[in-house]
py3Dmol code that shows the C-alpha trace and the ligand (Angstrom):
import py3Dmol

protein = """\
ATOM      1  CA  UNK A   1      -6.262 -96.739   3.251  1.00  0.00           C
ATOM      2  CA  UNK A   2      -2.810 -97.517   4.779  1.00  0.00           C
ATOM      3  CA  UNK A   3      -1.032 -94.577   2.962  1.00  0.00           C
ATOM      4  CA  UNK A   4      -3.329 -91.950   4.251  1.00  0.00           C
ATOM      5  CA  UNK A   5      -3.726 -93.318   7.676  1.00  0.00           C
ATOM      6  CA  UNK A   6      -0.175 -92.771   8.001  1.00  0.00           C
ATOM      7  CA  UNK A   7      -0.487 -89.163   7.151  1.00  0.00           C
ATOM      8  CA  UNK A   8      -1.863 -87.972  10.426  1.00  0.00           C
ATOM      9  CA  UNK A   9      -0.434 -85.399  12.870  1.00  0.00           C
ATOM     10  CA  UNK A  10       3.487 -85.947  12.389  1.00  0.00           C
ATOM     11  CA  UNK A  11       5.329 -85.402  15.372  1.00  0.00           C
ATOM     12  CA  UNK A  12       8.079 -83.043  15.423  1.00  0.00           C
ATOM     13  CA  UNK A  13      11.939 -83.822  15.588  1.00  0.00           C
ATOM     14  CA  UNK A  14      14.498 -80.970  15.940  1.00  0.00           C
ATOM     15  CA  UNK A  15      17.075 -80.295  13.356  1.00  0.00           C
ATOM     16  CA  UNK A  16      19.730 -77.848  14.536  1.00  0.00           C
ATOM     17  CA  UNK A  17      17.273 -76.718  17.190  1.00  0.00           C
ATOM     18  CA  UNK A  18      14.546 -76.032  14.753  1.00  0.00           C
ATOM     19  CA  UNK A  19      11.207 -78.425  15.202  1.00  0.00           C
ATOM     20  CA  UNK A  20      10.350 -79.801  11.994  1.00  0.00           C
ATOM     21  CA  UNK A  21       7.813 -82.441  10.923  1.00  0.00           C
ATOM     22  CA  UNK A  22       9.395 -86.013  11.486  1.00  0.00           C
ATOM     23  CA  UNK A  23       9.592 -86.764   7.629  1.00  0.00           C
ATOM     24  CA  UNK A  24      11.168 -83.661   6.788  1.00  0.00           C
ATOM     25  CA  UNK A  25      13.564 -84.456   9.753  1.00  0.00           C
ATOM     26  CA  UNK A  26      14.167 -87.940   8.485  1.00  0.00           C
ATOM     27  CA  UNK A  27      15.165 -86.919   5.246  1.00  0.00           C
ATOM     28  CA  UNK A  28      17.040 -84.080   6.202  1.00  0.00           C
ATOM     29  CA  UNK A  29      20.261 -84.998   4.462  1.00  0.00           C
ATOM     30  CA  UNK A  30      18.846 -84.759   1.223  1.00  0.00           C
ATOM     31  CA  UNK A  31      17.412 -81.201   1.572  1.00  0.00           C
ATOM     32  CA  UNK A  32      20.692 -79.983   2.952  1.00  0.00           C
ATOM     33  CA  UNK A  33      22.561 -81.573  -0.075  1.00  0.00           C
ATOM     34  CA  UNK A  34      20.461 -79.921  -2.522  1.00  0.00           C
ATOM     35  CA  UNK A  35      22.539 -77.571  -4.871  1.00  0.00           C
ATOM     36  CA  UNK A  36      20.397 -75.103  -6.466  1.00  0.00           C
ATOM     37  CA  UNK A  37      21.038 -73.622  -9.924  1.00  0.00           C
ATOM     38  CA  UNK A  38      22.357 -69.841  -9.883  1.00  0.00           C
ATOM     39  CA  UNK A  39      19.217 -68.875 -11.628  1.00  0.00           C
ATOM     40  CA  UNK A  40      16.757 -70.787  -9.323  1.00  0.00           C
ATOM     41  CA  UNK A  41      14.715 -68.450  -7.331  1.00  0.00           C
ATOM     42  CA  UNK A  42      13.612 -69.128  -3.493  1.00  0.00           C
ATOM     43  CA  UNK A  43      10.354 -67.852  -2.056  1.00  0.00           C
ATOM     44  CA  UNK A  44      10.984 -68.026   1.736  1.00  0.00           C
ATOM     45  CA  UNK A  45       8.133 -67.658   4.481  1.00  0.00           C
ATOM     46  CA  UNK A  46       7.360 -68.373   7.907  1.00  0.00           C
ATOM     47  CA  UNK A  47       3.988 -70.449   7.538  1.00  0.00           C
ATOM     48  CA  UNK A  48       1.034 -68.515   6.738  1.00  0.00           C
ATOM     49  CA  UNK A  49       2.672 -65.408   5.436  1.00  0.00           C
ATOM     50  CA  UNK A  50       1.237 -65.325   2.025  1.00  0.00           C
ATOM     51  CA  UNK A  51       3.496 -67.796   0.456  1.00  0.00           C
ATOM     52  CA  UNK A  52       0.860 -69.170  -1.996  1.00  0.00           C
ATOM     53  CA  UNK A  53      -0.255 -65.621  -3.048  1.00  0.00           C
ATOM     54  CA  UNK A  54       3.210 -64.557  -3.844  1.00  0.00           C
ATOM     55  CA  UNK A  55       3.992 -67.901  -5.651  1.00  0.00           C
ATOM     56  CA  UNK A  56       0.880 -67.086  -7.876  1.00  0.00           C
ATOM     57  CA  UNK A  57       2.220 -63.554  -8.399  1.00  0.00           C
ATOM     58  CA  UNK A  58       5.650 -64.665  -9.453  1.00  0.00           C
ATOM     59  CA  UNK A  59       4.510 -67.434 -11.673  1.00  0.00           C
ATOM     60  CA  UNK A  60       2.454 -65.011 -13.382  1.00  0.00           C
ATOM     61  CA  UNK A  61       5.013 -62.393 -13.873  1.00  0.00           C
ATOM     62  CA  UNK A  62       7.428 -64.986 -15.006  1.00  0.00           C
ATOM     63  CA  UNK A  63       4.766 -65.984 -17.891  1.00  0.00           C
ATOM     64  CA  UNK A  64       3.708 -62.400 -18.927  1.00  0.00           C
ATOM     65  CA  UNK A  65       0.367 -62.407 -16.959  1.00  0.00           C
ATOM     66  CA  UNK A  66      -0.578 -65.563 -19.153  1.00  0.00           C
ATOM     67  CA  UNK A  67      -3.673 -67.023 -16.831  1.00  0.00           C
ATOM     68  CA  UNK A  68      -3.616 -70.132 -18.870  1.00  0.00           C
ATOM     69  CA  UNK A  69       0.005 -70.921 -18.429  1.00  0.00           C
ATOM     70  CA  UNK A  70      -0.454 -70.347 -14.719  1.00  0.00           C
ATOM     71  CA  UNK A  71      -3.318 -72.751 -14.476  1.00  0.00           C
ATOM     72  CA  UNK A  72      -1.154 -75.491 -16.181  1.00  0.00           C
ATOM     73  CA  UNK A  73      -0.683 -77.303 -12.702  1.00  0.00           C
ATOM     74  CA  UNK A  74      -1.201 -76.818  -9.042  1.00  0.00           C
ATOM     75  CA  UNK A  75       0.891 -74.296  -7.065  1.00  0.00           C
ATOM     76  CA  UNK A  76       2.990 -77.030  -5.594  1.00  0.00           C
ATOM     77  CA  UNK A  77       3.790 -78.841  -8.879  1.00  0.00           C
ATOM     78  CA  UNK A  78       4.703 -75.286 -10.404  1.00  0.00           C
ATOM     79  CA  UNK A  79       6.732 -74.232  -7.460  1.00  0.00           C
ATOM     80  CA  UNK A  80       7.765 -77.060  -5.369  1.00  0.00           C
ATOM     81  CA  UNK A  81       8.181 -77.082  -1.789  1.00  0.00           C
ATOM     82  CA  UNK A  82      11.896 -77.827  -1.012  1.00  0.00           C
ATOM     83  CA  UNK A  83      11.579 -79.603   2.310  1.00  0.00           C
ATOM     84  CA  UNK A  84       8.471 -81.320   2.225  1.00  0.00           C
ATOM     85  CA  UNK A  85       8.476 -85.050   2.491  1.00  0.00           C
ATOM     86  CA  UNK A  86       5.752 -87.270   3.389  1.00  0.00           C
ATOM     87  CA  UNK A  87       5.394 -90.875   3.193  1.00  0.00           C
ATOM     88  CA  UNK A  88       5.201 -92.484  -0.061  1.00  0.00           C
ATOM     89  CA  UNK A  89       3.042 -92.545  -2.290  1.00  0.00           C
ATOM     90  CA  UNK A  90       3.111 -88.624  -1.973  1.00  0.00           C
ATOM     91  CA  UNK A  91       6.017 -87.103  -3.971  1.00  0.00           C
ATOM     92  CA  UNK A  92       8.553 -85.071  -2.044  1.00  0.00           C
ATOM     93  CA  UNK A  93       9.317 -81.465  -2.961  1.00  0.00           C
ATOM     94  CA  UNK A  94      12.828 -82.741  -4.009  1.00  0.00           C
ATOM     95  CA  UNK A  95      11.157 -85.333  -6.458  1.00  0.00           C
ATOM     96  CA  UNK A  96       9.415 -82.369  -8.135  1.00  0.00           C
ATOM     97  CA  UNK A  97      12.375 -80.080  -8.263  1.00  0.00           C
ATOM     98  CA  UNK A  98      14.616 -82.727  -9.898  1.00  0.00           C
ATOM     99  CA  UNK A  99      12.233 -83.237 -12.644  1.00  0.00           C
ATOM    100  CA  UNK A 100      12.357 -79.518 -13.495  1.00  0.00           C
ATOM    101  CA  UNK A 101      15.012 -77.782 -15.769  1.00  0.00           C
ATOM    102  CA  UNK A 102      16.581 -74.663 -14.141  1.00  0.00           C
ATOM    103  CA  UNK A 103      15.587 -71.801 -13.785  1.00  0.00           C
ATOM    104  CA  UNK A 104      13.043 -73.145 -11.098  1.00  0.00           C
ATOM    105  CA  UNK A 105      11.046 -71.507  -8.420  1.00  0.00           C
ATOM    106  CA  UNK A 106      11.300 -72.981  -5.223  1.00  0.00           C
ATOM    107  CA  UNK A 107       9.273 -72.482  -2.013  1.00  0.00           C
ATOM    108  CA  UNK A 108      10.706 -72.928   1.456  1.00  0.00           C
ATOM    109  CA  UNK A 109       9.473 -72.294   5.125  1.00  0.00           C
ATOM    110  CA  UNK A 110      13.041 -73.146   6.427  1.00  0.00           C
ATOM    111  CA  UNK A 111      14.523 -70.517   8.624  1.00  0.00           C
ATOM    112  CA  UNK A 112      17.680 -68.713   7.303  1.00  0.00           C
ATOM    113  CA  UNK A 113      20.122 -71.029   8.802  1.00  0.00           C
ATOM    114  CA  UNK A 114      18.588 -74.016   7.592  1.00  0.00           C
ATOM    115  CA  UNK A 115      18.517 -73.011   3.981  1.00  0.00           C
ATOM    116  CA  UNK A 116      20.850 -75.296   1.911  1.00  0.00           C
ATOM    117  CA  UNK A 117      24.225 -73.167   1.511  1.00  0.00           C
ATOM    118  CA  UNK A 118      24.128 -73.565  -2.322  1.00  0.00           C
ATOM    119  CA  UNK A 119      21.409 -70.687  -2.405  1.00  0.00           C
ATOM    120  CA  UNK A 120      23.815 -68.213  -0.768  1.00  0.00           C
ATOM    121  CA  UNK A 121      26.893 -69.385  -2.596  1.00  0.00           C
ATOM    122  CA  UNK A 122      25.209 -69.244  -6.038  1.00  0.00           C
ATOM    123  CA  UNK A 123      23.814 -65.981  -5.089  1.00  0.00           C
ATOM    124  CA  UNK A 124      20.205 -66.913  -6.053  1.00  0.00           C
ATOM    125  CA  UNK A 125      17.577 -64.469  -5.963  1.00  0.00           C
ATOM    126  CA  UNK A 126      15.389 -64.779  -2.728  1.00  0.00           C
ATOM    127  CA  UNK A 127      11.989 -63.223  -2.170  1.00  0.00           C
ATOM    128  CA  UNK A 128      11.040 -63.427   1.550  1.00  0.00           C
ATOM    129  CA  UNK A 129       7.203 -62.649   2.533  1.00  0.00           C
ATOM    130  CA  UNK A 130       6.622 -61.730   6.286  1.00  0.00           C
ATOM    131  CA  UNK A 131       3.247 -61.213   7.897  1.00  0.00           C
ATOM    132  CA  UNK A 132       2.612 -59.660  11.321  1.00  0.00           C
ATOM    133  CA  UNK A 133       2.842 -62.257  14.148  1.00  0.00           C
ATOM    134  CA  UNK A 134      -0.958 -61.801  15.564  1.00  0.00           C
ATOM    135  CA  UNK A 135      -2.371 -62.634  11.928  1.00  0.00           C
ATOM    136  CA  UNK A 136       0.271 -65.141  11.455  1.00  0.00           C
ATOM    137  CA  UNK A 137      -0.615 -67.171  14.664  1.00  0.00           C
ATOM    138  CA  UNK A 138      -4.234 -67.039  14.013  1.00  0.00           C
ATOM    139  CA  UNK A 139      -3.896 -68.266  10.347  1.00  0.00           C
ATOM    140  CA  UNK A 140      -1.616 -70.997  11.422  1.00  0.00           C
ATOM    141  CA  UNK A 141      -3.963 -72.030  14.172  1.00  0.00           C
ATOM    142  CA  UNK A 142      -6.822 -72.542  11.694  1.00  0.00           C
ATOM    143  CA  UNK A 143      -4.322 -74.464   9.314  1.00  0.00           C
ATOM    144  CA  UNK A 144      -3.185 -76.782  12.049  1.00  0.00           C
ATOM    145  CA  UNK A 145      -6.666 -77.480  12.664  1.00  0.00           C
ATOM    146  CA  UNK A 146      -7.464 -78.458   9.191  1.00  0.00           C
ATOM    147  CA  UNK A 147      -4.392 -79.859   8.070  1.00  0.00           C
ATOM    148  CA  UNK A 148      -4.207 -83.248   9.388  1.00  0.00           C
ATOM    149  CA  UNK A 149      -0.586 -83.890   8.786  1.00  0.00           C
ATOM    150  CA  UNK A 150       0.528 -81.030  11.098  1.00  0.00           C
ATOM    151  CA  UNK A 151       0.699 -81.579  14.925  1.00  0.00           C
ATOM    152  CA  UNK A 152      -2.407 -81.251  16.847  1.00  0.00           C
ATOM    153  CA  UNK A 153      -2.808 -77.660  17.650  1.00  0.00           C
ATOM    154  CA  UNK A 154      -4.942 -78.026  20.761  1.00  0.00           C
ATOM    155  CA  UNK A 155      -6.742 -75.219  22.247  1.00  0.00           C
ATOM    156  CA  UNK A 156      -6.231 -71.683  20.980  1.00  0.00           C
ATOM    157  CA  UNK A 157      -4.566 -70.258  24.637  1.00  0.00           C
ATOM    158  CA  UNK A 158      -1.873 -73.100  24.581  1.00  0.00           C
ATOM    159  CA  UNK A 159      -1.474 -72.602  20.810  1.00  0.00           C
ATOM    160  CA  UNK A 160      -0.691 -69.186  21.502  1.00  0.00           C
ATOM    161  CA  UNK A 161       2.019 -69.806  24.042  1.00  0.00           C
ATOM    162  CA  UNK A 162       3.499 -72.442  21.605  1.00  0.00           C
ATOM    163  CA  UNK A 163       3.862 -69.759  19.066  1.00  0.00           C
ATOM    164  CA  UNK A 164       5.492 -67.506  21.456  1.00  0.00           C
ATOM    165  CA  UNK A 165       8.017 -70.193  22.491  1.00  0.00           C
ATOM    166  CA  UNK A 166       8.777 -71.200  18.749  1.00  0.00           C
ATOM    167  CA  UNK A 167       7.225 -74.775  19.269  1.00  0.00           C
ATOM    168  CA  UNK A 168       5.523 -74.845  16.255  1.00  0.00           C
ATOM    169  CA  UNK A 169       6.811 -76.491  13.001  1.00  0.00           C
ATOM    170  CA  UNK A 170       9.416 -74.536  11.557  1.00  0.00           C
ATOM    171  CA  UNK A 171      10.262 -73.016  14.705  1.00  0.00           C
ATOM    172  CA  UNK A 172      10.190 -69.371  16.187  1.00  0.00           C
ATOM    173  CA  UNK A 173       8.438 -66.808  14.216  1.00  0.00           C
ATOM    174  CA  UNK A 174      10.441 -64.188  15.801  1.00  0.00           C
ATOM    175  CA  UNK A 175      13.797 -65.604  14.887  1.00  0.00           C
ATOM    176  CA  UNK A 176      12.631 -66.312  11.362  1.00  0.00           C
ATOM    177  CA  UNK A 177      11.469 -62.920  10.384  1.00  0.00           C
ATOM    178  CA  UNK A 178      14.517 -61.282  12.167  1.00  0.00           C
ATOM    179  CA  UNK A 179      17.062 -63.434  10.646  1.00  0.00           C
ATOM    180  CA  UNK A 180      16.005 -62.878   7.076  1.00  0.00           C
ATOM    181  CA  UNK A 181      15.669 -58.978   7.816  1.00  0.00           C
ATOM    182  CA  UNK A 182      19.050 -58.873   9.030  1.00  0.00           C
ATOM    183  CA  UNK A 183      20.582 -60.661   6.168  1.00  0.00           C
ATOM    184  CA  UNK A 184      18.475 -58.955   3.443  1.00  0.00           C
ATOM    185  CA  UNK A 185      20.875 -56.603   2.323  1.00  0.00           C
ATOM    186  CA  UNK A 186      23.900 -58.587   2.256  1.00  0.00           C
ATOM    187  CA  UNK A 187      22.251 -61.386   0.569  1.00  0.00           C
ATOM    188  CA  UNK A 188      20.185 -59.228  -1.820  1.00  0.00           C
ATOM    189  CA  UNK A 189      16.841 -60.824  -0.486  1.00  0.00           C
ATOM    190  CA  UNK A 190      13.523 -59.020  -1.386  1.00  0.00           C
ATOM    191  CA  UNK A 191      11.870 -58.471   1.716  1.00  0.00           C
ATOM    192  CA  UNK A 192       8.001 -58.007   1.259  1.00  0.00           C
ATOM    193  CA  UNK A 193       4.983 -57.568   4.042  1.00  0.00           C
ATOM    194  CA  UNK A 194       1.611 -59.347   3.570  1.00  0.00           C
ATOM    195  CA  UNK A 195       0.137 -55.968   4.786  1.00  0.00           C
ATOM    196  CA  UNK A 196       1.881 -54.102   1.890  1.00  0.00           C
ATOM    197  CA  UNK A 197       0.572 -56.226  -0.609  1.00  0.00           C
ATOM    198  CA  UNK A 198      -2.846 -56.083   0.776  1.00  0.00           C
ATOM    199  CA  UNK A 199      -2.492 -52.432   0.998  1.00  0.00           C
ATOM    200  CA  UNK A 200      -1.278 -51.752  -2.596  1.00  0.00           C
ATOM    201  CA  UNK A 201      -0.918 -54.948  -4.545  1.00  0.00           C
ATOM    202  CA  UNK A 202      -0.024 -53.047  -7.850  1.00  0.00           C
ATOM    203  CA  UNK A 203       3.027 -51.214  -6.329  1.00  0.00           C
ATOM    204  CA  UNK A 204       4.187 -54.552  -4.510  1.00  0.00           C
ATOM    205  CA  UNK A 205       3.730 -56.816  -7.831  1.00  0.00           C
ATOM    206  CA  UNK A 206       5.744 -54.134  -9.560  1.00  0.00           C
ATOM    207  CA  UNK A 207       8.479 -54.453  -7.018  1.00  0.00           C
ATOM    208  CA  UNK A 208       8.677 -58.280  -7.471  1.00  0.00           C
ATOM    209  CA  UNK A 209       8.693 -57.545 -11.235  1.00  0.00           C
ATOM    210  CA  UNK A 210      11.558 -55.126 -10.788  1.00  0.00           C
ATOM    211  CA  UNK A 211      13.460 -57.471  -8.634  1.00  0.00           C
ATOM    212  CA  UNK A 212      13.304 -60.352 -11.307  1.00  0.00           C
ATOM    213  CA  UNK A 213      14.471 -57.893 -13.861  1.00  0.00           C
ATOM    214  CA  UNK A 214      11.277 -58.187 -16.043  1.00  0.00           C
ATOM    215  CA  UNK A 215       9.680 -55.242 -17.786  1.00  0.00           C
ATOM    216  CA  UNK A 216       5.926 -55.736 -17.991  1.00  0.00           C
ATOM    217  CA  UNK A 217       3.282 -52.981 -18.973  1.00  0.00           C
ATOM    218  CA  UNK A 218       0.976 -51.266 -16.179  1.00  0.00           C
ATOM    219  CA  UNK A 219      -1.941 -52.996 -17.933  1.00  0.00           C
ATOM    220  CA  UNK A 220      -0.305 -56.300 -17.504  1.00  0.00           C
ATOM    221  CA  UNK A 221       0.630 -55.771 -13.849  1.00  0.00           C
ATOM    222  CA  UNK A 222      -3.078 -54.676 -13.213  1.00  0.00           C
ATOM    223  CA  UNK A 223      -4.202 -58.245 -14.895  1.00  0.00           C
ATOM    224  CA  UNK A 224      -1.745 -60.119 -12.555  1.00  0.00           C
ATOM    225  CA  UNK A 225      -3.482 -57.863  -9.702  1.00  0.00           C
ATOM    226  CA  UNK A 226      -6.759 -58.993 -10.536  1.00  0.00           C
ATOM    227  CA  UNK A 227      -5.911 -62.687 -11.287  1.00  0.00           C
ATOM    228  CA  UNK A 228      -4.183 -62.761  -7.656  1.00  0.00           C
ATOM    229  CA  UNK A 229      -6.871 -61.147  -5.681  1.00  0.00           C
ATOM    230  CA  UNK A 230      -8.065 -63.353  -2.781  1.00  0.00           C
ATOM    231  CA  UNK A 231     -11.554 -63.973  -4.490  1.00  0.00           C
ATOM    232  CA  UNK A 232      -9.995 -64.848  -7.666  1.00  0.00           C
ATOM    233  CA  UNK A 233      -7.499 -67.121  -6.191  1.00  0.00           C
ATOM    234  CA  UNK A 234     -10.080 -68.758  -3.904  1.00  0.00           C
ATOM    235  CA  UNK A 235     -11.966 -69.970  -7.077  1.00  0.00           C
ATOM    236  CA  UNK A 236      -9.001 -71.035  -9.101  1.00  0.00           C
ATOM    237  CA  UNK A 237      -8.457 -74.778  -8.453  1.00  0.00           C
ATOM    238  CA  UNK A 238      -4.783 -74.471  -9.377  1.00  0.00           C
ATOM    239  CA  UNK A 239      -4.287 -71.843  -6.785  1.00  0.00           C
ATOM    240  CA  UNK A 240      -6.462 -72.957  -4.053  1.00  0.00           C
ATOM    241  CA  UNK A 241      -5.093 -76.510  -2.866  1.00  0.00           C
ATOM    242  CA  UNK A 242      -8.391 -77.858  -3.697  1.00  0.00           C
ATOM    243  CA  UNK A 243      -6.456 -80.910  -5.333  1.00  0.00           C
ATOM    244  CA  UNK A 244      -5.410 -81.788  -1.895  1.00  0.00           C
ATOM    245  CA  UNK A 245      -7.671 -84.494  -0.622  1.00  0.00           C
ATOM    246  CA  UNK A 246     -10.133 -84.114   2.158  1.00  0.00           C
ATOM    247  CA  UNK A 247      -8.456 -86.675   4.502  1.00  0.00           C
ATOM    248  CA  UNK A 248      -5.364 -84.268   4.605  1.00  0.00           C
ATOM    249  CA  UNK A 249      -7.094 -80.848   4.560  1.00  0.00           C
ATOM    250  CA  UNK A 250     -10.216 -81.177   6.277  1.00  0.00           C
ATOM    251  CA  UNK A 251     -12.618 -78.681   4.743  1.00  0.00           C
ATOM    252  CA  UNK A 252     -15.194 -79.268   7.198  1.00  0.00           C
ATOM    253  CA  UNK A 253     -12.905 -77.423   9.772  1.00  0.00           C
ATOM    254  CA  UNK A 254     -11.435 -74.404   7.847  1.00  0.00           C
ATOM    255  CA  UNK A 255     -10.391 -73.525   4.174  1.00  0.00           C
ATOM    256  CA  UNK A 256      -6.910 -73.068   2.915  1.00  0.00           C
ATOM    257  CA  UNK A 257      -8.168 -69.711   1.477  1.00  0.00           C
ATOM    258  CA  UNK A 258      -9.697 -68.827   4.794  1.00  0.00           C
ATOM    259  CA  UNK A 259     -10.226 -64.957   5.017  1.00  0.00           C
ATOM    260  CA  UNK A 260      -7.214 -63.161   3.704  1.00  0.00           C
ATOM    261  CA  UNK A 261      -7.322 -60.231   5.806  1.00  0.00           C
ATOM    262  CA  UNK A 262      -5.255 -58.058   7.793  1.00  0.00           C
ATOM    263  CA  UNK A 263      -6.557 -57.678  11.448  1.00  0.00           C
ATOM    264  CA  UNK A 264      -8.442 -60.821  11.695  1.00  0.00           C
ATOM    265  CA  UNK A 265      -6.533 -61.406  15.023  1.00  0.00           C
ATOM    266  CA  UNK A 266      -8.717 -58.968  17.089  1.00  0.00           C
ATOM    267  CA  UNK A 267     -11.560 -61.813  16.411  1.00  0.00           C
ATOM    268  CA  UNK A 268      -9.439 -64.084  18.605  1.00  0.00           C
ATOM    269  CA  UNK A 269      -7.278 -62.450  21.110  1.00  0.00           C
ATOM    270  CA  UNK A 270      -8.621 -61.791  24.476  1.00  0.00           C
ATOM    271  CA  UNK A 271      -7.522 -58.334  26.062  1.00  0.00           C
ATOM    272  CA  UNK A 272      -5.456 -60.488  28.437  1.00  0.00           C
ATOM    273  CA  UNK A 273      -3.802 -62.457  25.629  1.00  0.00           C
ATOM    274  CA  UNK A 274      -3.181 -59.318  23.566  1.00  0.00           C
ATOM    275  CA  UNK A 275      -1.514 -57.843  26.555  1.00  0.00           C
ATOM    276  CA  UNK A 276       0.697 -60.745  27.429  1.00  0.00           C
ATOM    277  CA  UNK A 277       1.702 -61.232  23.630  1.00  0.00           C
ATOM    278  CA  UNK A 278       2.457 -57.444  23.310  1.00  0.00           C
ATOM    279  CA  UNK A 279       4.853 -57.528  26.460  1.00  0.00           C
ATOM    280  CA  UNK A 280       6.435 -60.735  25.104  1.00  0.00           C
ATOM    281  CA  UNK A 281       6.864 -59.355  21.552  1.00  0.00           C
ATOM    282  CA  UNK A 282       8.606 -56.211  22.840  1.00  0.00           C
ATOM    283  CA  UNK A 283      11.121 -58.605  24.365  1.00  0.00           C
ATOM    284  CA  UNK A 284      11.576 -60.799  21.398  1.00  0.00           C
ATOM    285  CA  UNK A 285      11.737 -58.140  18.827  1.00  0.00           C
ATOM    286  CA  UNK A 286      13.925 -55.478  20.877  1.00  0.00           C
ATOM    287  CA  UNK A 287      16.954 -55.825  18.820  1.00  0.00           C
ATOM    288  CA  UNK A 288      15.530 -55.009  15.601  1.00  0.00           C
ATOM    289  CA  UNK A 289      12.929 -52.488  14.138  1.00  0.00           C
ATOM    290  CA  UNK A 290      11.095 -54.243  11.638  1.00  0.00           C
ATOM    291  CA  UNK A 291       7.940 -52.168  10.470  1.00  0.00           C
ATOM    292  CA  UNK A 292       5.069 -54.730  10.883  1.00  0.00           C
ATOM    293  CA  UNK A 293       1.446 -53.549  11.047  1.00  0.00           C
ATOM    294  CA  UNK A 294      -1.316 -55.384  12.662  1.00  0.00           C
ATOM    295  CA  UNK A 295      -3.940 -53.204  10.880  1.00  0.00           C
ATOM    296  CA  UNK A 296      -3.901 -50.994   7.725  1.00  0.00           C
TER     297      UNK A 296
END
"""
ligand_1 = """\
27
A3P
P -5.822 -66.446 6.393
O -5.639 -67.843 6.841
O -5.459 -65.356 7.442
O -7.038 -66.560 5.304
P 0.375 -69.349 2.989
O 0.225 -69.407 1.604
O 1.619 -68.801 3.480
O 0.150 -70.723 3.719
O -0.769 -68.172 3.636
C -1.895 -68.550 3.688
C -2.694 -67.202 3.921
O -2.690 -66.344 3.132
C -4.100 -67.515 4.539
O -4.495 -66.442 5.392
C -4.818 -67.387 3.130
O -6.032 -66.946 2.997
C -3.880 -66.023 2.695
N -3.898 -65.645 1.264
C -3.755 -66.669 0.226
N -4.074 -65.927 -1.211
C -4.285 -64.712 -0.699
C -4.661 -63.673 -1.564
N -4.578 -63.800 -2.841
N -4.849 -62.432 -0.916
C -4.862 -62.350 0.478
N -4.577 -63.296 1.229
C -4.237 -64.585 0.815
"""
view = py3Dmol.view(width=600, height=400)
view.addModel(protein, "pdb")
view.setStyle({"model": 0}, {"cartoon": {"style": "trace"}})
view.addModel(ligand_1, "xyz")
view.setStyle({"model": 1}, {"stick": {}})
view.zoomTo()
view.show()
């Protein structure tokens, strides 16, 4: 069908130096002009940091752990993706947002400097989720292979270099995680780590609850932890992106809910790639001390 034929492997166009898929770049003015409500909540991540996981946790927290309410619609309908734009008939993120009454929860992968300024002017709450670089690039590699709208990833070694050079969609992982880290206190951003969520989900879900000024019992928190475990979300059609057609997510290549682990990078990095990556990482991250963990 023509509509899906045109969905394949969008080229990248830079907006203020950041490579974005062409349909996002072509519609950039409407994203940049978006004015959130002061009560809107933003969940910001570099791709593959555990966005969907935290979206599910937040939705459940906001609905007192009610699994039925959280199953009212797929993730991207409940928590729209601010900048996403595909050719018609696929609805844009903004078209979902505009149909919802505030307060809304909104997802973005935009780096700090591309987040519409209204979020900062209105002092919106922002949850940032970061995942260590090595597991992020492995997860992104599998995602780019299966998601037919993302640029062709090519072989692993070249992909790793593109990641180090900030050439993948949404740009440099290093700049992304650093800028939100440096802004977190001034902007009251809750900065979370995927690895902490894996290690102690109960503690981290409670942190999110407190940031949202909610007060739920420990039993409800435990219930939310169970509902948002990797295995439970993998089987939940409203949280596992099974609604995305196979022409877009080619599940013969990989699943969206792939492994959900810390340390899978050890199955992909050769010793030489690991050494090169570590040397480059030291240079790119020398100006900050963000406590990333590549194993737990
Ligand atoms: P893997 O590819 O390493 O499995 P995002 O939602 O930002 O695109 O991130 C997707 C990554 O988060 C995938 O990582 C996915 O499996 C993982 N993920 C999704 N839900 C999870 C959960 N409940 N627990 C742990 N990891 C989860």
